[in-house]
RODO-2510 file (C-alpha; in nm, 4 decimals, decimal comma):
residues 190
     n   res          X          Y          Z
     1     m    -3,7086     2,1529    -0,9831
     2     d    -3,6187     2,2453    -0,6246
     3     r    -3,8282     1,9633    -0,4937
     4     l    -3,6616     1,7099    -0,7333
     5     v    -3,3153     1,8308    -0,6091
     6     s    -3,4205     1,8087    -0,2459
     7     l    -3,5536     1,4612    -0,3039
     8     h    -3,2336     1,3571    -0,4677
     9     n    -3,0094     1,5023    -0,2019
    10     s    -3,2339     1,3595     0,0887
    11     f    -3,2263     0,9970    -0,0831
    12     f    -2,8589     0,9959    -0,1420
    13     s    -2,7747     1,1495     0,2006
    14     a    -2,9477     0,8683     0,3568
    15     i    -2,7753     0,6124     0,1572
    16     e    -2,4384     0,7743     0,2267
    17     r    -2,5169     0,7844     0,6021
    18     s    -2,6256     0,4198     0,6233
    19     m    -2,3133     0,3090     0,4345
    20     d    -2,0639     0,5122     0,6102
    21     g    -1,8469     0,2286     0,7424
    22     l    -1,8984     0,0214     0,4224
    23     i    -1,6621     0,1987     0,1835
    24     p    -1,3455     0,1651     0,3901
    25     l    -1,4460    -0,1901     0,4707
    26     l    -1,4744    -0,2662     0,1040
    27     a    -1,1517    -0,0798     0,0392
    28     r    -0,9810    -0,3077     0,2980
    29     f    -1,1433    -0,6150     0,1303
    30     v    -1,0221    -0,5174    -0,2214
    31     f    -0,6728    -0,4560    -0,0726
    32     a    -0,6651    -0,8018     0,0875
    33     a    -0,8137    -0,9709    -0,2332
    34     t    -0,5665    -0,7991    -0,4682
    35     l    -0,2624    -0,6630    -0,3033
    36     l    -0,2024    -0,8490     0,0271
    37     n    -0,0524    -1,1527    -0,1442
    38     y     0,1347    -0,9584    -0,3847
    39     f     0,3163    -0,7576    -0,1145
    40     w     0,3691    -1,0752     0,0949
    41     a     0,5095    -1,2753    -0,1899
    42     s     0,7508    -0,9762    -0,2557
    43     g     0,8489    -0,9551     0,1022
    44     l     0,9117    -1,3302     0,0948
    45     t     1,1648    -1,2931    -0,1768
    46     k     1,3660    -1,0422     0,0291
    47     l     1,4093    -1,2702     0,3468
    48     g     1,7410    -1,4319     0,3999
    49     d     1,7905    -1,7860     0,5003
    50     g     1,6645    -1,9235     0,8448
    51     i     1,4965    -1,7554     1,1195
    52     m     1,7422    -1,4768     1,1157
    53     g     1,6545    -1,4071     0,7623
    54     i     1,4318    -1,1264     0,8814
    55     f     1,7599    -0,9427     0,9820
    56     v     1,9790    -1,0662     0,7102
    57     p     1,8080    -0,9973     0,3789
    58     s     1,8749    -1,1991     0,0651
    59     t     2,0956    -1,0613    -0,2051
    60     g     1,7959    -1,0359    -0,4222
    61     a     1,6348    -0,7918    -0,1714
    62     y     1,9284    -0,5620    -0,2212
    63     a     1,9059    -0,6099    -0,6027
    64     q     1,5347    -0,5314    -0,6028
    65     i     1,5714    -0,2148    -0,3741
    66     f     1,9165    -0,0852    -0,4934
    67     p     1,9510    -0,2292    -0,8482
    68     k     2,2253     0,0234    -0,9662
    69     q     2,4281     0,0238    -0,6310
    70     m     2,4245    -0,3667    -0,6474
    71     e     2,5535    -0,3818    -0,9949
    72     a     2,8288    -0,1195    -0,9050
    73     v     2,9524    -0,3600    -0,6252
    74     v     2,9175    -0,6602    -0,8506
    75     y     2,6331    -0,7903    -0,6170
    76     d     2,8486    -0,8149    -0,3080
    77     t     2,6327    -0,6922    -0,0153
    78     s     2,9238    -0,6604     0,2102
    79     q     3,0342    -0,3552     0,0084
    80     l     2,7145    -0,1739     0,0986
    81     s     2,6599     0,0584     0,3954
    82     v     2,4497     0,0190     0,7125
    83     f     2,2100     0,2641     0,5452
    84     h     2,1457     0,0115     0,2768
    85     w     2,0741    -0,2625     0,5179
    86     l     1,8397    -0,0501     0,7053
    87     v     1,6399     0,0465     0,4046
    88     v     1,6190    -0,3205     0,2841
    89     v     1,5289    -0,4540     0,6215
    90     a     1,2706    -0,1770     0,6771
    91     g     1,1275    -0,2181     0,3349
    92     t     1,0908    -0,5961     0,3872
    93     w     0,9177    -0,5640     0,7161
    94     a     0,6941    -0,2941     0,5665
    95     e     0,5702    -0,5419     0,2975
    96     f     0,4479    -0,7729     0,5766
    97     i     0,3441    -0,5420     0,8513
    98     l     0,1619    -0,2611     0,6709
    99     p    -0,0567    -0,4693     0,4497
   100     l    -0,1443    -0,6888     0,7668
   101     l    -0,2387    -0,3775     0,9628
   102     i    -0,4624    -0,2592     0,6808
   103     v    -0,6299    -0,5959     0,6483
   104     i    -0,7179    -0,6420     1,0138
   105     g    -0,7850    -0,2622     1,0446
   106     l    -0,5498    -0,1689     1,2985
   107     f    -0,3819     0,1710     1,2911
   108     t    -0,5412     0,1777     0,9326
   109     r    -0,4812     0,5374     0,8569
   110     l    -0,1166     0,5245     0,9445
   111     a    -0,0570     0,1878     0,7684
   112     a    -0,2262     0,3198     0,4423
   113     l    -0,0220     0,6409     0,4661
   114     g     0,2980     0,4213     0,5117
   115     m     0,1782     0,2056     0,2085
   116     i     0,1422     0,5166     0,0010
   117     g     0,5057     0,6060     0,0919
   118     f     0,6116     0,2608     0,0072
   119     v     0,4343     0,2585    -0,3320
   120     v     0,5828     0,5982    -0,4227
   121     v     0,9316     0,4572    -0,3411
   122     q     0,8473     0,1357    -0,5070
   123     s     0,7413     0,3132    -0,8362
   124     l     1,0300     0,5379    -0,8461
   125     t     1,2683     0,2394    -0,7997
   126     d     1,0870     0,0629    -1,0912
   127     l     1,1183     0,3592    -1,3048
   128     y     1,4836     0,4828    -1,2340
   129     g     1,6471     0,1936    -1,0599
   130     h     1,5235    -0,0933    -1,2945
   131     g     1,4984     0,1239    -1,6228
   132     g     1,1065     0,1380    -1,6383
   133     i     1,1382     0,4952    -1,7383
   134     e     1,3049     0,3862    -2,0595
   135     h     0,9886     0,1581    -2,1477
   136     a     0,6694     0,3615    -2,2288
   137     e     0,4562     0,0580    -2,1767
   138     t     0,5792     0,0349    -1,8063
   139     l     0,5182     0,3889    -1,7255
   140     g     0,2026     0,4054    -1,9280
   141     a    -0,0075     0,7199    -1,9952
   142     w    -0,3203     0,8685    -1,8416
   143     f    -0,6191     0,9499    -2,0560
   144     d    -0,5141     0,6929    -2,3179
   145     k    -0,7036     0,3678    -2,4345
   146     v    -0,4652     0,1279    -2,2467
   147     p    -0,5573     0,0869    -1,8913
   148     d    -0,3053    -0,1570    -1,7753
   149     s     0,0403    -0,0012    -1,7489
   150     v     0,2138    -0,0940    -1,4334
   151     i     0,3012     0,2508    -1,2956
   152     l     0,0525     0,5187    -1,3837
   153     d    -0,2588     0,3035    -1,4348
   154     q    -0,2472     0,0281    -1,1823
   155     r    -0,0796     0,2125    -0,8975
   156     a    -0,3203     0,5029    -0,9509
   157     f    -0,5893     0,2547    -0,8277
   158     w    -0,3656     0,1320    -0,5399
   159     m    -0,3174     0,4954    -0,4358
   160     l    -0,6998     0,5732    -0,4632
   161     l    -0,7792     0,2732    -0,2441
   162     l    -0,5093     0,3746     0,0199
   163     i    -0,6029     0,7334     0,0246
   164     t    -0,9640     0,6279     0,0932
   165     l    -0,8339     0,4426     0,3987
   166     v    -0,6344     0,7487     0,5118
   167     i    -0,9414     0,9692     0,4810
   168     k    -1,2222     0,7422     0,5910
   169     g    -1,0305     0,5029     0,8348
   170     a    -1,0850     0,1430     0,8635
   171     g    -1,4570     0,1397     0,8659
   172     a    -1,6937    -0,1256     0,9951
   173     l    -1,5472    -0,4687     1,1396
   174     s    -1,2003    -0,3294     1,2200
   175     l    -0,9759    -0,3474     1,5280
   176     d    -0,9593     0,0413     1,4999
   177     r    -1,3445     0,0572     1,5442
   178     i    -1,3310    -0,1794     1,8405
   179     l    -1,0484     0,0031     2,0133
   180     s    -1,2124     0,3427     1,9721
   181     r    -1,5267     0,2253     2,1353
   182     q    -1,3532     0,0354     2,4229
   183     v    -1,0628     0,2431     2,4974
   184     l    -1,1897     0,5846     2,3985
   185     g    -1,5599     0,5266     2,4545
   186     d    -1,6005     0,6701     2,1095
   187     t    -1,9065     0,5826     1,9251
   188     a    -1,8146     0,7653     1,6034
   189     t    -1,6759     0,5603     1,3016
   190     a    -1,2929     0,4726     1,3376
***
């Protein structure tokens, strides 16, 4: 029995070592394939008109991020504070910058950590700002037979993907790996 366990451990340890950079590379690929366009499309809805739209978000951006406050001021963004503007601009930029950094594998751990924070805020806004907490199907439930609720089910997979990148880094074929080798002379996995 000891020999069988030892053979098992040796075999799978060899596989794990040989595939070390593959898991985070696959995580980045899955992120690009499933979430990159989602976040960029969401970010595009928040841009204002013209080139200065990156600094003057659309009314819809405020309504998405601060739904109850916008309703309270009858959708007049001039009645909101600089704080609201900063949050909306930062959130809009984050929807473009953080996913891009993850896909190209640059500052991946920090970008994934930022995306975790973003998804938490997004989920809380969906639940409390947009009333998702009042709809059980939006919140969902773990350990049930329905795997497609927006908050608990889908975003749990998003978090797993992002946590993998925080822990493992960008993996193979990433700018993080190139930079760590060239700048730091590090041969370890980035």
